[in-house]
Wavefront OBJ file of the C-alpha trace (Angstrom):
o trace
v -3.556 -37.962 -8.979
v -1.437 -34.941 -10.075
v -0.528 -32.195 -7.317
v -2.704 -29.035 -7.879
v -1.540 -26.637 -5.382
v 1.078 -23.932 -6.088
v 3.892 -23.773 -3.493
v 3.415 -20.472 -1.347
v 5.856 -19.020 0.889
v 4.614 -16.416 3.239
v 7.080 -14.119 5.014
v 6.295 -12.645 8.268
v 8.333 -9.556 9.115
v 8.108 -8.903 12.712
v 9.459 -6.809 15.701
v 7.929 -6.579 19.123
v 4.400 -7.849 17.697
v 3.894 -10.444 20.322
v 0.329 -9.424 21.098
v -0.796 -9.938 17.577
v 1.670 -12.573 16.049
v -0.211 -15.631 16.959
v -3.492 -14.493 15.355
v -1.324 -13.661 12.262
v 0.372 -17.293 12.273
v -3.157 -18.834 12.907
v -4.825 -17.100 9.958
v -2.284 -18.835 7.722
v -2.162 -22.271 9.496
v -6.045 -22.519 10.123
v -6.301 -22.467 6.178
v -4.756 -26.133 6.038
v -3.154 -25.260 2.845
v -0.667 -28.289 1.843
v 2.269 -26.623 0.231
v 2.622 -23.695 2.539
v 6.199 -22.511 4.112
v 5.662 -19.871 6.902
v 9.074 -17.885 7.486
v 8.977 -15.332 10.354
v 11.656 -12.846 10.245
v 12.056 -11.320 13.425
v 14.120 -8.327 14.213
v 15.389 -9.378 17.523
v 12.048 -8.708 19.488
v 12.373 -7.933 23.191
v 8.848 -8.749 24.140
v 7.339 -12.364 24.332
v 7.459 -12.680 20.536
v 10.194 -15.468 20.373
v 8.778 -17.370 23.467
v 5.243 -17.448 21.047
v 7.110 -18.659 17.841
v 8.767 -21.489 19.767
v 5.207 -23.061 20.452
v 4.908 -23.792 16.612
v 7.692 -26.385 16.691
v 8.322 -27.305 12.741
v 5.172 -26.094 11.830
v 6.941 -22.766 11.009
v 10.458 -21.315 10.352
v 11.755 -18.629 12.380
v 14.731 -16.508 12.781
v 15.375 -13.675 15.267
v 18.266 -11.187 14.638
v 18.636 -7.511 14.282
v 17.930 -6.329 10.771
v 17.794 -2.873 9.157
v 14.183 -2.492 9.221
v 11.043 -4.036 7.540
v 12.471 -4.176 3.869
v 15.452 -5.704 5.123
v 13.490 -8.314 6.855
v 11.286 -8.976 3.795
v 14.255 -9.043 1.423
v 16.046 -11.524 3.779
v 12.905 -13.669 3.988
v 12.378 -14.197 0.186
v 15.995 -14.928 -0.381
v 15.510 -17.932 1.776
v 11.840 -18.723 0.072
v 12.245 -21.812 -2.696
v 10.740 -21.121 -6.099
v 6.969 -20.793 -6.176
v 4.810 -18.119 -5.169
v 5.613 -15.589 -2.364
v 3.887 -12.664 -0.350
v 4.679 -10.978 2.952
v 2.334 -10.599 5.744
v 3.007 -8.266 8.395
v 2.849 -9.508 11.942
v -0.335 -7.336 13.061
v -2.140 -8.420 9.846
v -4.131 -11.525 8.777
v -5.506 -13.450 5.984
v -8.993 -14.351 5.370
v -11.422 -16.413 3.413
v -9.105 -19.038 2.715
v -6.827 -16.535 1.014
v -4.204 -19.225 -0.202
v -6.965 -21.645 -1.723
v -8.546 -18.562 -3.432
v -4.994 -17.517 -5.050
v -4.249 -21.013 -6.103
v -8.009 -21.022 -7.884
v -6.637 -17.967 -9.691
v -3.426 -19.396 -11.082
v -5.393 -22.506 -12.036
v -7.575 -20.486 -14.131
v -4.650 -18.355 -15.297
v -1.586 -20.277 -15.378
v 0.700 -17.311 -16.889
v -0.301 -14.778 -14.196
v 2.849 -13.673 -12.435
v 1.133 -11.472 -9.936
v -2.258 -12.003 -8.103
v -4.314 -9.039 -6.731
v -6.915 -9.725 -4.005
v -9.459 -7.565 -2.257
v -8.766 -6.769 1.197
v -10.161 -4.951 4.181
v -8.787 -2.350 6.980
v -9.735 -3.051 10.761
v -9.305 -1.509 13.818
v -6.534 -2.578 16.484
v -8.648 -5.002 17.949
v -9.683 -6.450 14.690
v -13.384 -5.179 14.492
v -14.746 -2.309 12.409
v -13.759 -3.967 8.835
v -14.152 -1.300 5.867
v -12.928 -2.145 2.304
v -9.419 -1.514 1.342
v -9.713 0.404 -1.924
v -8.028 -1.649 -4.805
v -6.930 -0.998 -8.441
v -8.291 -2.658 -11.698
v -6.020 -5.359 -12.971
v -6.072 -7.955 -15.978
v -4.694 -8.802 -19.115
v -6.445 -5.854 -20.973
v -5.621 -3.188 -18.229
v -2.732 -0.752 -18.242
v -1.528 -1.648 -14.680
v 1.318 0.905 -14.879
v -1.130 3.587 -15.595
v -3.411 2.451 -12.476
v -0.334 2.558 -10.384
v 0.429 6.238 -11.337
v -3.102 7.482 -11.011
v -4.153 5.710 -7.876
v -1.653 3.158 -6.608
v -3.526 1.707 -3.780
v -3.430 -2.337 -3.504
v -4.118 -4.380 -0.037
v -0.412 -5.416 0.431
v -1.426 -8.597 2.300
v -3.636 -9.486 -0.640
v -0.958 -9.450 -3.315
v 0.940 -12.848 -4.155
v 3.691 -13.009 -6.864
v 6.180 -15.451 -8.444
v 9.611 -15.600 -6.906
v 10.809 -15.813 -10.405
v 9.220 -12.305 -11.628
v 10.338 -10.848 -8.000
v 13.825 -11.889 -8.847
v 13.595 -10.615 -12.487
v 12.869 -6.958 -11.528
v 15.560 -6.824 -8.871
v 13.870 -7.806 -5.667
v 12.606 -5.020 -2.842
v 14.157 -1.677 -2.491
v 15.745 -2.196 1.352
v 16.075 1.663 1.083
v 12.296 2.298 1.370
v 10.815 2.556 4.878
v 7.025 3.012 3.923
v 6.170 2.240 0.258
v 8.476 -0.809 -0.460
v 5.227 -2.298 -1.435
v 4.101 0.521 -3.886
v 7.585 0.502 -5.463
v 7.416 -3.354 -6.044
v 4.220 -3.204 -7.545
v 5.075 -0.428 -9.800
v 8.165 -2.174 -11.159
v 6.032 -5.333 -11.824
v 3.701 -3.300 -13.767
v 6.402 -1.494 -15.833
v 8.270 -4.698 -16.556
v 5.282 -5.857 -18.267
v 4.410 -8.810 -15.762
v 0.954 -10.297 -16.122
v -1.504 -9.185 -13.256
v -4.589 -11.435 -12.337
v -7.405 -10.395 -10.196
v -8.684 -12.129 -7.217
v -12.340 -11.024 -6.369
v -12.119 -12.233 -2.936
v -11.338 -10.385 0.472
v -8.124 -12.348 1.606
v -6.711 -9.970 4.267
v -7.254 -7.698 6.854
v -4.895 -4.913 7.535
v -4.865 -3.429 10.886
v -4.882 0.464 11.261
v -4.258 2.169 14.333
v -2.572 5.125 15.872
v 0.708 3.314 16.507
v 1.233 1.713 13.244
v 3.923 3.091 10.941
v 1.532 4.123 8.181
v -0.831 5.818 10.402
v 1.672 7.694 12.673
v 3.988 8.981 9.762
v 1.579 9.659 7.058
v 3.412 12.663 5.341
v 6.702 10.835 5.548
v 4.890 7.952 3.584
v 3.372 10.284 1.121
v 6.789 12.142 0.400
v 8.320 8.578 -0.247
v 5.426 7.610 -2.679
v 6.173 10.976 -4.383
v 9.601 10.429 -4.659
v 9.132 6.833 -6.204
v 6.723 8.498 -8.534
v 9.245 10.889 -9.781
v 11.864 8.047 -10.064
v 9.660 5.621 -12.027
v 7.385 8.056 -13.975
v 9.263 11.406 -14.049
v 6.151 13.379 -12.211
v 3.483 13.015 -9.498
v -0.109 12.089 -10.244
v -2.893 14.677 -9.149
v -3.959 11.747 -6.477
v -0.724 12.080 -4.634
v -0.369 15.710 -4.877
v -3.613 16.331 -3.268
v -3.070 13.470 -0.423
v 0.132 15.496 0.490
v -1.323 19.017 0.112
v -4.260 18.247 1.985
v -1.828 16.896 4.764
v 0.124 19.742 4.797
v -3.016 21.881 4.844
v -4.441 20.463 7.818
v -1.341 20.362 9.751
v -0.198 23.827 8.990
v -3.455 25.753 8.404
v -6.517 23.953 9.034
v -5.378 22.876 12.686
v -4.758 26.429 13.491
v -7.437 28.340 11.523
v -10.154 25.766 11.361
v -11.882 25.025 7.901
v -13.386 28.252 6.997
v -12.988 28.850 3.370
v -11.149 25.361 3.284
v -11.691 24.637 -0.527
v -9.771 27.892 -1.495
v -6.887 27.133 0.874
v -6.936 23.642 -0.136
v -6.720 24.629 -3.741
v -3.979 26.849 -3.246
v -1.940 23.998 -1.312
v -2.649 21.818 -4.118
v -1.295 24.170 -6.725
v 1.828 24.791 -4.643
v 2.662 21.113 -4.203
v 1.840 20.461 -7.829
v 4.336 23.159 -8.848
v 6.980 21.934 -6.285
v 6.868 18.029 -7.352
v 6.514 18.550 -11.176
v 8.171 21.540 -12.203
v 10.841 19.204 -13.839
v 8.132 18.142 -16.430
v 7.256 21.737 -17.667
v 4.221 20.613 -20.280
v 2.880 18.301 -17.548
v 3.454 20.689 -14.779
v 1.747 23.750 -16.838
v -1.225 21.608 -17.861
v -1.738 20.529 -14.394
v -1.505 24.029 -12.951
v -4.498 25.097 -15.126
v -6.329 21.950 -15.639
v -6.096 19.935 -12.459
v -8.316 20.736 -9.280
v -8.990 19.143 -5.848
v -11.486 16.521 -5.131
v -14.127 17.979 -2.937
v -13.806 15.668 0.002
v -10.265 14.534 -0.176
v -7.497 12.780 -2.460
v -10.233 10.581 -4.395
v -9.901 9.917 -7.978
v -12.806 11.586 -9.653
v -15.317 14.005 -7.542
v -13.294 16.866 -8.709
v -14.445 20.229 -7.841
v -15.259 22.249 -11.163
v -13.479 25.799 -11.573
v -16.966 27.216 -10.992
v -16.826 25.580 -7.443
v -13.517 27.338 -6.894
v -14.524 30.633 -8.381
v -17.555 30.674 -5.961
v -15.346 29.926 -3.125
v -13.144 32.443 -3.920
v -15.450 35.128 -4.368
v -17.229 33.946 -0.803
v -13.919 34.336 0.691
v -12.968 37.492 -0.553
v -16.255 38.938 0.283
v -16.325 37.680 3.639
v -12.733 39.449 4.470
v -14.168 42.620 3.073
v -16.753 42.438 5.574
v -14.459 41.624 8.301
v -11.945 44.554 7.348
l 1 2 3 4 5 6 7 8 9 10 11 12 13 14 15 16 17 18 19 20 21 22 23 24 25 26 27 28 29 30 31 32 33 34 35 36 37 38 39 40 41 42 43 44 45 46 47 48 49 50 51 52 53 54 55 56 57 58 59 60 61 62 63 64 65 66 67 68 69 70 71 72 73 74 75 76 77 78 79 80 81 82 83 84 85 86 87 88 89 90 91 92 93 94 95 96 97 98 99 100 101 102 103 104 105 106 107 108 109 110 111 112 113 114 115 116 117 118 119 120 121 122 123 124 125 126 127 128 129 130 131 132 133 134 135 136 137 138 139 140 141 142 143 144 145 146 147 148 149 150 151 152 153 154 155 156 157 158 159 160 161 162 163 164 165 166 167 168 169 170 171 172 173 174 175 176 177 178 179 180 181 182 183 184 185 186 187 188 189 190 191 192 193 194 195 196 197 198 199 200 201 202 203 204 205 206 207 208 209 210 211 212 213 214 215 216 217 218 219 220 221 222 223 224 225 226 227 228 229 230 231 232 233 234 235 236 237 238 239 240 241 242 243 244 245 246 247 248 249 250 251 252 253 254 255 256 257 258 259 260 261 262 263 264 265 266 267 268 269 270 271 272 273 274 275 276 277 278 279 280 281 282 283 284 285 286 287 288 289 290 291 292 293 294 295 296 297 298 299 300 301 302 303 304 305 306 307 308 309 310 311 312 313 314 315 316 317 318 319 320 321 322 323 324
């Protein structure tokens, strides 16, 4: 009987995550997928990570040495991976719902696929409180590059790709600290790689105060904006609002409260829009007059109308006169 399982290598970048790493590795091994290569790239952890890794014997491959950060560890792992399908799973995240088998089924249905995009979920530090991770549409008839520009959110642990496609686009950008994944997916899309959807929740992404993404949100968003400028020449309304809302809350909301917040958020939005998009005059001017903020945060859709904004401005001005 012919072999039907695609070969998959999962790189696990790790640094001082001993308290999570066994659950991460178990989420892979417990699937009993027959053609799985687990490669842990540890950055020279000083906790008990290495001791935990030694317990697995030959079931996994691991290396513990100093590196230049997460992107460097992932790149070094992928360089060691054999041909086939690859992904990375951070050492505090997990796979779920027989992820490897689900990806294998997608590739069996679409043998020309080069990137498989699955569903995923966020969870708290202890693994509780799962909530959906928003994911863009993908498929042969979807303009994935446009989706990446307009929205760009994908559950990183739920993305698998051929090593040949990864090599073709030049691999991961080691200089990026936060959005190496967004940059990689965008380059896959711009290179015309074939994306296929996996409609199964195949990963859990921990979100807690000391994670890099949660603790340095503005730095992450700024790096995404720089990547958008590099690849598209401009920044999308979604990411402009994500940055402007973060600045508003840091510089204004935390000091003055949320009184007339819609007006101030809109002013921050327009300022950030001009800042990032001034090099594209037509796009910049169109956005200054046309684009508005979403009511509840950086969501695609749910935009305020200019009537909403005008009413908010009149209310703010009227309130100021009363105070005066």
